[in-house]
C-alpha positions as a LaTeX table, in Angstrom:
\begin{tabular}{lrrr}
\hline
Residue & $x$ (\AA) & $y$ (\AA) & $z$ (\AA) \\
\hline
Met1 & 121.75 & 81.32 & 108.37 \\
Thr2 & 124.58 & 84.01 & 108.58 \\
Leu3 & 127.01 & 84.02 & 105.52 \\
Ser4 & 130.54 & 84.98 & 106.11 \\
Pro5 & 132.30 & 87.31 & 103.48 \\
Leu6 & 134.40 & 85.56 & 100.91 \\
Arg7 & 138.26 & 86.25 & 102.04 \\
Asp8 & 139.86 & 82.61 & 101.81 \\
Glu9 & 143.32 & 82.79 & 100.38 \\
Ser10 & 143.17 & 79.68 & 98.80 \\
Pro11 & 143.59 & 79.36 & 94.71 \\
Ser12 & 139.73 & 78.52 & 94.16 \\
Pro13 & 137.50 & 79.50 & 97.27 \\
Val14 & 134.18 & 77.97 & 96.96 \\
Glu15 & 131.18 & 78.83 & 99.32 \\
Pro16 & 127.58 & 77.19 & 98.89 \\
Leu17 & 125.09 & 79.84 & 98.82 \\
Ile18 & 122.18 & 80.00 & 101.63 \\
Arg19 & 119.51 & 77.33 & 100.65 \\
Ser20 & 115.93 & 78.05 & 101.58 \\
Thr21 & 114.70 & 77.56 & 105.34 \\
Arg22 & 111.40 & 76.16 & 104.60 \\
Gly23 & 110.62 & 73.41 & 101.96 \\
Val24 & 108.24 & 73.86 & 99.42 \\
Asp25 & 104.79 & 71.67 & 100.15 \\
Val26 & 103.30 & 71.32 & 96.72 \\
Ala27 & 100.43 & 69.29 & 97.84 \\
Ala28 & 99.24 & 71.86 & 100.10 \\
Ala29 & 99.88 & 74.96 & 97.84 \\
Glu30 & 97.62 & 72.78 & 95.12 \\
Arg31 & 94.71 & 72.69 & 98.01 \\
Ala32 & 95.25 & 76.40 & 98.54 \\
Ala33 & 95.18 & 77.38 & 94.70 \\
Ala34 & 92.02 & 74.93 & 94.37 \\
Ala35 & 90.28 & 76.82 & 97.35 \\
Leu36 & 91.11 & 80.45 & 95.81 \\
Leu37 & 89.82 & 79.31 & 92.57 \\
Asp38 & 86.54 & 78.12 & 94.06 \\
Ala39 & 86.08 & 81.53 & 96.15 \\
Leu40 & 86.91 & 83.28 & 93.04 \\
Gly41 & 83.58 & 81.53 & 91.32 \\
Ile42 & 86.02 & 79.66 & 89.08 \\
Asp43 & 84.05 & 76.28 & 88.02 \\
Arg44 & 86.71 & 73.56 & 88.21 \\
Thr45 & 84.40 & 70.90 & 86.91 \\
Asp46 & 85.52 & 72.02 & 83.56 \\
Ser47 & 88.08 & 69.20 & 82.32 \\
Thr48 & 90.40 & 72.03 & 81.28 \\
Leu49 & 90.33 & 73.59 & 84.71 \\
Ala50 & 90.74 & 70.11 & 86.22 \\
Ala51 & 94.57 & 70.18 & 86.60 \\
Thr52 & 94.75 & 74.03 & 87.02 \\
Pro53 & 95.48 & 73.90 & 90.85 \\
Gly54 & 98.62 & 71.49 & 90.33 \\
Arg55 & 99.67 & 73.93 & 87.63 \\
Ile56 & 99.62 & 76.99 & 89.73 \\
Ala57 & 101.07 & 75.32 & 92.74 \\
Arg58 & 104.29 & 74.17 & 90.38 \\
Ala59 & 104.55 & 77.32 & 88.79 \\
Tyr60 & 104.78 & 79.46 & 91.83 \\
Ala61 & 107.19 & 76.82 & 93.70 \\
Glu62 & 109.44 & 77.39 & 90.45 \\
Leu63 & 109.01 & 81.30 & 90.66 \\
Leu64 & 109.83 & 81.26 & 94.44 \\
Thr65 & 112.84 & 79.00 & 94.84 \\
Pro66 & 116.17 & 80.07 & 93.76 \\
Pro67 & 118.67 & 77.22 & 92.21 \\
Pro68 & 121.62 & 76.60 & 94.67 \\
Phe69 & 124.81 & 77.42 & 93.16 \\
Asp70 & 128.56 & 77.82 & 94.22 \\
Met71 & 130.19 & 81.19 & 94.69 \\
Thr72 & 133.30 & 80.92 & 92.33 \\
Thr73 & 136.19 & 83.57 & 92.80 \\
Phe74 & 139.74 & 83.68 & 91.50 \\
Pro75 & 142.75 & 85.75 & 92.47 \\
Asn76 & 143.28 & 88.81 & 90.64 \\
Asp77 & 146.43 & 88.05 & 89.77 \\
Glu78 & 146.70 & 90.53 & 86.98 \\
Gly79 & 146.12 & 93.29 & 89.26 \\
Tyr80 & 142.97 & 94.32 & 87.05 \\
Asp81 & 141.45 & 97.32 & 88.43 \\
Glu82 & 138.98 & 98.37 & 85.85 \\
Leu83 & 135.29 & 98.35 & 85.89 \\
Val84 & 133.67 & 94.69 & 85.45 \\
Leu85 & 129.94 & 94.75 & 84.47 \\
Ala86 & 127.57 & 92.36 & 83.03 \\
Arg87 & 124.57 & 94.14 & 81.41 \\
Asp88 & 121.29 & 93.07 & 80.05 \\
Ile89 & 120.78 & 89.99 & 82.35 \\
Pro90 & 117.13 & 89.02 & 82.54 \\
Phe91 & 115.41 & 88.16 & 85.79 \\
Ile92 & 111.66 & 87.37 & 86.86 \\
Ser93 & 110.51 & 88.08 & 90.18 \\
Val94 & 107.18 & 88.23 & 91.81 \\
Cys95 & 105.71 & 91.44 & 93.46 \\
Glu96 & 105.43 & 90.53 & 97.37 \\
His97 & 102.27 & 92.63 & 97.29 \\
His98 & 100.33 & 90.99 & 94.59 \\
Leu99 & 102.22 & 87.74 & 93.99 \\
Leu100 & 102.02 & 88.98 & 90.30 \\
Pro101 & 105.40 & 88.59 & 88.13 \\
Phe102 & 107.91 & 91.90 & 87.39 \\
Ile103 & 110.05 & 91.26 & 84.68 \\
Gly104 & 113.39 & 92.87 & 83.69 \\
Thr105 & 117.13 & 93.33 & 83.21 \\
Ala106 & 119.73 & 93.94 & 85.68 \\
Ala107 & 123.19 & 95.70 & 85.03 \\
Val108 & 125.62 & 94.50 & 87.59 \\
Gly109 & 129.34 & 96.01 & 87.77 \\
Tyr110 & 132.22 & 95.93 & 90.48 \\
Leu111 & 135.53 & 97.30 & 90.74 \\
Pro112 & 137.76 & 94.14 & 91.49 \\
Gly113 & 140.10 & 94.03 & 94.71 \\
Asp114 & 141.92 & 91.17 & 95.41 \\
Arg115 & 139.71 & 88.63 & 93.75 \\
Ile116 & 137.69 & 88.59 & 90.61 \\
Leu117 & 134.28 & 86.52 & 89.86 \\
Gly118 & 133.28 & 84.04 & 87.59 \\
Leu119 & 130.96 & 86.21 & 85.29 \\
Ser120 & 128.13 & 83.64 & 85.31 \\
Lys121 & 127.97 & 84.10 & 89.04 \\
Leu122 & 126.98 & 87.88 & 88.37 \\
Ala123 & 123.89 & 86.80 & 86.94 \\
Arg124 & 123.39 & 83.91 & 89.75 \\
Val125 & 123.42 & 86.29 & 92.46 \\
Val126 & 120.58 & 88.15 & 90.50 \\
Glu127 & 118.42 & 85.28 & 90.02 \\
Met128 & 118.93 & 84.27 & 93.70 \\
Phe129 & 117.47 & 87.43 & 95.18 \\
Ala130 & 114.72 & 87.43 & 92.26 \\
Arg131 & 113.28 & 84.02 & 93.28 \\
Arg132 & 111.35 & 85.02 & 96.27 \\
Pro133 & 108.57 & 87.61 & 97.06 \\
Gln134 & 110.25 & 90.78 & 96.43 \\
Val135 & 109.98 & 94.70 & 95.99 \\
Gln136 & 112.49 & 96.13 & 93.33 \\
Glu137 & 114.06 & 98.37 & 95.67 \\
Arg138 & 115.19 & 96.08 & 97.89 \\
Met139 & 116.24 & 93.57 & 95.39 \\
Thr140 & 118.81 & 96.43 & 94.37 \\
Lys141 & 119.93 & 96.80 & 97.27 \\
Gln142 & 120.39 & 93.25 & 98.10 \\
Ile143 & 122.29 & 92.35 & 95.27 \\
Thr144 & 124.61 & 95.20 & 95.81 \\
Gln145 & 125.16 & 94.53 & 99.51 \\
Trp146 & 125.93 & 90.91 & 99.08 \\
Leu147 & 128.72 & 91.49 & 96.34 \\
Asp148 & 130.12 & 93.91 & 98.31 \\
Thr149 & 129.98 & 91.45 & 101.55 \\
His150 & 131.19 & 88.28 & 99.67 \\
Leu151 & 133.73 & 89.66 & 97.38 \\
Asn152 & 135.13 & 92.64 & 98.96 \\
Pro153 & 135.27 & 94.85 & 96.02 \\
Arg154 & 136.78 & 98.20 & 95.92 \\
Gly155 & 133.03 & 99.08 & 94.52 \\
Val156 & 129.81 & 97.67 & 93.52 \\
Gly157 & 126.94 & 99.33 & 91.39 \\
Val158 & 123.17 & 97.58 & 90.61 \\
Val159 & 120.79 & 99.10 & 88.29 \\
Leu160 & 117.65 & 97.21 & 87.57 \\
Arg161 & 114.98 & 97.90 & 85.22 \\
Ala162 & 111.34 & 96.21 & 85.38 \\
Glu163 & 108.08 & 96.11 & 84.18 \\
His164 & 105.51 & 95.69 & 87.14 \\
Ser165 & 102.42 & 93.67 & 86.02 \\
Cys166 & 100.81 & 94.70 & 89.40 \\
Met167 & 100.88 & 98.10 & 87.69 \\
Thr168 & 100.38 & 97.28 & 84.10 \\
Ile169 & 97.24 & 94.60 & 84.16 \\
Arg170 & 95.62 & 95.97 & 87.39 \\
Gly171 & 95.15 & 99.11 & 89.11 \\
Val172 & 96.08 & 102.14 & 86.88 \\
Arg173 & 97.10 & 99.89 & 83.83 \\
Ala174 & 99.97 & 101.93 & 83.08 \\
Arg175 & 101.06 & 99.30 & 80.10 \\
Gly176 & 104.77 & 99.76 & 78.91 \\
Ala177 & 106.03 & 101.58 & 82.00 \\
Asn178 & 109.17 & 100.53 & 83.57 \\
Thr179 & 110.58 & 101.15 & 87.06 \\
Val180 & 114.34 & 101.69 & 87.24 \\
Thr181 & 116.34 & 101.51 & 90.59 \\
Ser182 & 120.11 & 101.65 & 91.32 \\
Ala183 & 122.20 & 101.08 & 94.16 \\
Met184 & 126.03 & 101.82 & 94.57 \\
Val185 & 128.95 & 101.27 & 97.18 \\
Gly186 & 132.47 & 102.20 & 97.70 \\
Thr187 & 134.36 & 103.98 & 94.80 \\
Leu188 & 131.32 & 103.66 & 92.47 \\
Arg189 & 129.44 & 105.70 & 94.77 \\
Thr190 & 131.90 & 108.09 & 96.10 \\
Asp191 & 134.14 & 108.79 & 92.82 \\
Pro192 & 132.18 & 111.00 & 90.46 \\
Arg193 & 134.04 & 109.51 & 87.15 \\
Ser194 & 133.69 & 105.83 & 88.23 \\
Arg195 & 130.13 & 106.46 & 89.03 \\
Ala196 & 129.53 & 108.21 & 85.55 \\
Glu197 & 131.66 & 105.41 & 83.83 \\
Phe198 & 129.18 & 102.54 & 85.20 \\
Leu199 & 126.29 & 104.35 & 84.73 \\
Ser200 & 126.98 & 105.02 & 81.27 \\
Leu201 & 127.79 & 101.29 & 80.43 \\
Ala202 & 124.84 & 100.31 & 82.31 \\
Asn203 & 122.74 & 102.44 & 80.38 \\
Gly204 & 124.22 & 100.88 & 76.95 \\
Ala205 & 125.88 & 104.22 & 76.11 \\
\hline
\end{tabular}
């Protein structure tokens, strides 16, 4: 499905976000989880493990299914032209290489154009792209590009910080290591002062 930019001139344009194109088959996922546990040599006859395949299936269904929401914008009647930024937005995503969680926070900012966005929607957009198999670099760009396309602002900036369990509990086991990614478009990328202001606020300075 292709999403069209929000350029409706009505007072309260609303556009439903893209829905998952494939339904979740929890029963099939439960059978697959049971087969995985068997293949790993885990004895499912233990009463404490009997319901584990179902729990695994439901947990991943929750992690990988973004809740629907409506993209609510409002006319920028006051002509507000300074940075709008939401910081410390929590998110949980799943590494597409190992299906292990990575957990972090997002800072999302934009320079308004003709319309402004309901503040809770910044967190909703982060959640929409987090609830799927991901890599952090792609997720950062997706949030940035989506807001740029659908809000048509003068600039967008996104900074993600996350701890990846695929790196902290396996492999190198670098506990406490964080990955930071950023993406900027428009004025926040091309104007040094705007870029510096965004990064300073995103970093809590």
